[in-house]
PLY file of the C-alpha trace (Angstrom):
ply
format ascii 1.0
element vertex 274
property float x
property float y
property float z
element edge 273
property int vertex1
property int vertex2
end_header
18.65 26.97 -38.33
17.49 30.92 -37.55
18.19 32.43 -34.59
18.01 35.86 -35.53
15.27 37.59 -33.11
15.36 34.29 -31.25
16.08 32.77 -27.93
18.33 29.81 -28.12
17.92 26.93 -25.84
20.69 24.76 -25.02
19.79 21.17 -24.49
21.40 17.85 -24.70
18.68 15.44 -24.94
15.80 15.16 -27.83
13.05 15.12 -24.81
14.31 18.37 -23.79
14.67 19.69 -27.38
11.23 18.94 -28.21
9.79 20.70 -25.01
11.97 23.93 -25.37
11.08 24.78 -28.83
8.52 27.36 -28.95
7.38 30.73 -29.86
10.77 32.74 -30.04
12.86 29.93 -29.39
15.11 27.97 -31.51
17.01 24.60 -30.28
20.15 23.49 -30.21
20.58 19.63 -29.00
24.23 18.68 -29.18
26.92 16.86 -27.19
29.87 19.24 -25.66
31.69 18.00 -28.67
29.55 19.84 -31.37
27.94 22.02 -28.90
30.92 24.88 -29.33
30.79 25.17 -32.98
26.65 25.08 -33.10
26.52 27.66 -29.98
29.34 29.94 -32.04
27.26 29.74 -35.29
23.79 30.52 -33.38
25.81 33.66 -32.11
26.81 34.98 -35.07
23.56 34.69 -36.67
22.00 37.15 -34.31
20.54 35.11 -31.29
19.14 37.29 -28.66
19.89 35.14 -25.61
21.09 31.72 -25.01
19.29 29.71 -22.06
20.74 26.50 -20.53
17.25 24.25 -20.65
16.50 20.85 -19.68
17.33 18.44 -16.62
20.09 17.94 -14.20
21.34 16.28 -11.58
20.62 17.32 -7.87
23.44 18.34 -5.80
22.00 19.90 -2.69
20.33 17.05 -0.16
16.96 18.72 -0.04
16.23 18.89 -3.99
13.97 15.91 -5.35
13.49 15.00 -9.25
11.04 17.63 -10.68
12.19 20.33 -8.60
13.21 23.87 -10.30
16.61 25.18 -10.28
16.98 28.82 -11.66
21.10 29.56 -11.90
21.80 32.47 -10.15
25.51 31.46 -12.04
27.32 28.68 -13.52
30.56 27.45 -12.09
33.21 25.53 -14.13
36.94 24.03 -13.59
38.07 27.31 -15.23
35.65 30.49 -13.08
32.35 31.64 -12.84
30.02 33.28 -15.16
26.66 35.28 -13.79
23.51 34.92 -15.45
21.35 37.97 -16.64
19.74 39.14 -13.30
16.69 40.32 -15.30
16.24 36.92 -17.00
16.53 34.90 -13.98
14.35 37.04 -11.97
11.77 36.60 -14.65
12.22 32.81 -14.36
11.59 32.65 -10.81
8.43 34.88 -11.18
7.20 32.12 -13.74
8.11 28.85 -11.89
6.38 28.56 -8.43
9.21 27.18 -5.79
11.66 27.35 -8.09
15.06 27.44 -6.44
17.83 30.42 -7.44
21.21 29.05 -6.96
24.49 27.93 -8.50
24.76 25.23 -11.25
27.74 23.54 -11.74
28.83 22.60 -15.22
30.84 18.82 -15.71
31.71 17.15 -19.12
30.45 14.07 -18.25
27.29 13.18 -15.71
28.07 13.01 -12.06
26.75 9.52 -11.03
27.97 8.77 -7.41
26.19 10.62 -4.55
29.85 10.57 -3.19
31.03 12.91 -5.74
27.81 14.94 -5.65
28.14 15.26 -2.13
31.82 16.39 -3.00
30.86 18.83 -5.35
28.18 20.68 -3.32
30.49 21.09 -0.34
33.53 22.12 -2.26
31.36 24.68 -4.57
28.05 25.02 -3.03
26.15 24.35 -6.49
22.92 22.72 -6.12
22.96 21.03 -9.20
25.02 19.79 -12.17
24.79 19.25 -16.04
26.83 19.08 -18.93
25.79 22.13 -21.18
25.56 24.87 -19.01
29.24 25.61 -18.81
29.56 25.73 -22.27
26.45 27.71 -23.14
27.55 30.52 -20.23
31.08 30.78 -21.97
29.94 31.39 -25.44
27.26 34.00 -24.02
29.97 35.97 -22.22
32.37 35.78 -25.13
29.58 37.17 -27.67
27.95 39.55 -24.63
24.80 37.61 -25.15
22.42 37.61 -22.34
22.31 34.16 -20.42
20.25 32.21 -18.18
19.95 28.46 -16.91
16.83 26.90 -16.04
17.15 23.13 -15.02
14.91 20.46 -13.63
16.49 18.04 -10.98
16.01 14.41 -12.44
18.71 12.36 -10.27
18.28 13.49 -6.66
21.90 13.87 -4.50
21.52 10.75 -3.02
20.64 8.55 -5.72
23.15 6.63 -7.98
22.98 7.35 -11.93
23.10 3.65 -13.34
25.75 3.08 -15.99
22.57 2.31 -18.59
21.32 5.53 -17.90
24.45 7.42 -18.33
25.67 5.34 -21.81
22.03 4.60 -23.32
21.97 7.65 -25.47
23.19 8.51 -28.98
24.33 11.72 -30.07
21.34 13.19 -31.07
19.78 12.89 -27.52
17.34 9.71 -28.03
17.35 6.62 -26.26
19.72 3.68 -27.88
17.70 0.70 -26.29
20.50 -1.77 -27.72
23.07 0.10 -25.61
21.04 -0.11 -22.36
20.11 -3.59 -22.90
23.84 -4.54 -23.23
24.70 -2.36 -20.42
22.03 -4.07 -17.97
23.35 -7.74 -19.30
26.84 -6.78 -18.38
25.63 -5.57 -15.02
22.29 -6.97 -13.94
22.63 -5.40 -10.78
22.02 -1.87 -11.62
18.51 -2.98 -12.41
16.74 -1.24 -9.32
18.83 1.99 -9.68
17.57 2.05 -13.61
14.03 1.50 -12.62
14.05 4.65 -9.93
15.73 6.67 -12.57
13.09 5.88 -14.91
10.48 7.25 -12.30
12.69 10.14 -11.46
12.55 11.11 -15.37
8.84 10.71 -15.81
8.60 13.24 -12.78
11.33 15.64 -14.32
9.54 15.25 -17.75
6.25 16.17 -16.11
7.83 19.23 -14.53
9.64 20.29 -17.71
6.32 20.60 -19.54
4.58 22.19 -17.15
7.41 24.73 -16.45
7.72 25.38 -20.34
3.72 26.10 -20.40
4.70 28.75 -17.54
7.65 30.25 -19.38
5.63 31.03 -22.71
7.47 32.90 -25.38
11.08 33.07 -25.27
11.53 30.78 -22.22
10.65 33.99 -20.03
13.44 36.25 -21.79
12.21 39.54 -20.76
13.82 41.74 -23.35
11.26 41.03 -25.88
8.75 43.49 -26.63
6.51 43.62 -29.49
8.68 41.60 -31.57
12.20 42.48 -31.31
14.59 43.29 -28.44
18.36 44.72 -28.86
21.18 44.14 -26.05
23.97 46.29 -26.13
27.13 46.36 -23.59
30.10 48.81 -22.93
31.06 51.64 -20.83
28.61 54.18 -19.60
30.10 56.98 -22.04
29.81 54.06 -25.24
26.16 53.38 -24.46
25.51 57.40 -24.48
27.34 57.86 -27.61
25.32 55.29 -28.98
22.10 57.73 -28.67
18.73 56.44 -28.58
16.90 55.50 -31.44
13.42 57.36 -31.70
10.57 55.01 -31.13
12.79 52.89 -28.32
12.97 52.16 -24.83
16.15 51.85 -23.06
16.82 50.62 -19.67
20.35 51.11 -18.29
21.80 49.12 -15.53
25.07 48.64 -13.74
26.55 44.85 -14.16
28.63 44.28 -10.83
29.58 40.81 -11.18
30.98 40.51 -14.97
33.75 38.40 -15.65
34.65 39.44 -18.80
35.53 43.34 -17.62
38.86 44.66 -16.70
39.35 44.50 -12.73
38.33 48.08 -11.22
36.10 49.19 -13.96
32.36 49.15 -14.15
30.62 47.48 -17.41
26.96 49.06 -18.40
24.42 47.33 -20.37
21.28 48.38 -21.58
18.11 46.59 -23.40
16.84 48.60 -26.16
13.04 47.61 -26.68
11.75 48.22 -30.32
8.28 49.53 -30.02
0 1
1 2
2 3
3 4
4 5
5 6
6 7
7 8
8 9
9 10
10 11
11 12
12 13
13 14
14 15
15 16
16 17
17 18
18 19
19 20
20 21
21 22
22 23
23 24
24 25
25 26
26 27
27 28
28 29
29 30
30 31
31 32
32 33
33 34
34 35
35 36
36 37
37 38
38 39
39 40
40 41
41 42
42 43
43 44
44 45
45 46
46 47
47 48
48 49
49 50
50 51
51 52
52 53
53 54
54 55
55 56
56 57
57 58
58 59
59 60
60 61
61 62
62 63
63 64
64 65
65 66
66 67
67 68
68 69
69 70
70 71
71 72
72 73
73 74
74 75
75 76
76 77
77 78
78 79
79 80
80 81
81 82
82 83
83 84
84 85
85 86
86 87
87 88
88 89
89 90
90 91
91 92
92 93
93 94
94 95
95 96
96 97
97 98
98 99
99 100
100 101
101 102
102 103
103 104
104 105
105 106
106 107
107 108
108 109
109 110
110 111
111 112
112 113
113 114
114 115
115 116
116 117
117 118
118 119
119 120
120 121
121 122
122 123
123 124
124 125
125 126
126 127
127 128
128 129
129 130
130 131
131 132
132 133
133 134
134 135
135 136
136 137
137 138
138 139
139 140
140 141
141 142
142 143
143 144
144 145
145 146
146 147
147 148
148 149
149 150
150 151
151 152
152 153
153 154
154 155
155 156
156 157
157 158
158 159
159 160
160 161
161 162
162 163
163 164
164 165
165 166
166 167
167 168
168 169
169 170
170 171
171 172
172 173
173 174
174 175
175 176
176 177
177 178
178 179
179 180
180 181
181 182
182 183
183 184
184 185
185 186
186 187
187 188
188 189
189 190
190 191
191 192
192 193
193 194
194 195
195 196
196 197
197 198
198 199
199 200
200 201
201 202
202 203
203 204
204 205
205 206
206 207
207 208
208 209
209 210
210 211
211 212
212 213
213 214
214 215
215 216
216 217
217 218
218 219
219 220
220 221
221 222
222 223
223 224
224 225
225 226
226 227
227 228
228 229
229 230
230 231
231 232
232 233
233 234
234 235
235 236
236 237
237 238
238 239
239 240
240 241
241 242
242 243
243 244
244 245
245 246
246 247
247 248
248 249
249 250
250 251
251 252
252 253
253 254
254 255
255 256
256 257
257 258
258 259
259 260
260 261
261 262
262 263
263 264
264 265
265 266
266 267
267 268
268 269
269 270
270 271
271 272
272 273
């Protein structure tokens, strides 16, 4: 997979991957165990940006299936990763009604309403997924612009039944036999499974509609006439790097960068080729 000059969309489900793929976008569809290696390889091949794209569990009680969340940052058990502000703004402008708030990453789906409520109260995050924390960490390590854009599938008050959690293959496709075995073992989950199926249909429709609105590069704002390059460093370092003739440079201050030593200021510039 070539990622040079592309945004890399990080997904877990085959449906998410099919929707995300398009002009300017390469897709990684993996579970957490394989996601790190795939993202590291994509970063080394020259990915322009990384976006966590797909569905998420709702944590805030006012979110319903199909609502969009544009991450202002991603919380993990180890810390916090801010998203790229310019990219987040572009996503918000493209997706009417999207909520701009924190997303939390988890290593496994959060199925029970009690646990969803606890996470929301403890962290303030409004949604949870199993890829954003991995993608955010790799993007920060390689100093690549990062965004998170997720549509809610299961609201905070809904139980995610076992058949929905374990009925997936590693390639993100549905494992029908696993679903049937789970239902046979626990028939009482059928009502919750039916509700989840309806919510999934709503979330899928929202993903398709949002993907059309986001267009090339999933709203990545640093594309200009086919190429973009992102540079980071101190102000002096960026100034010494010079401006290549035929480019436009926008310089701005990153005030909430966890990769920067305390007390220092990190500057970024987006260099747009003409």
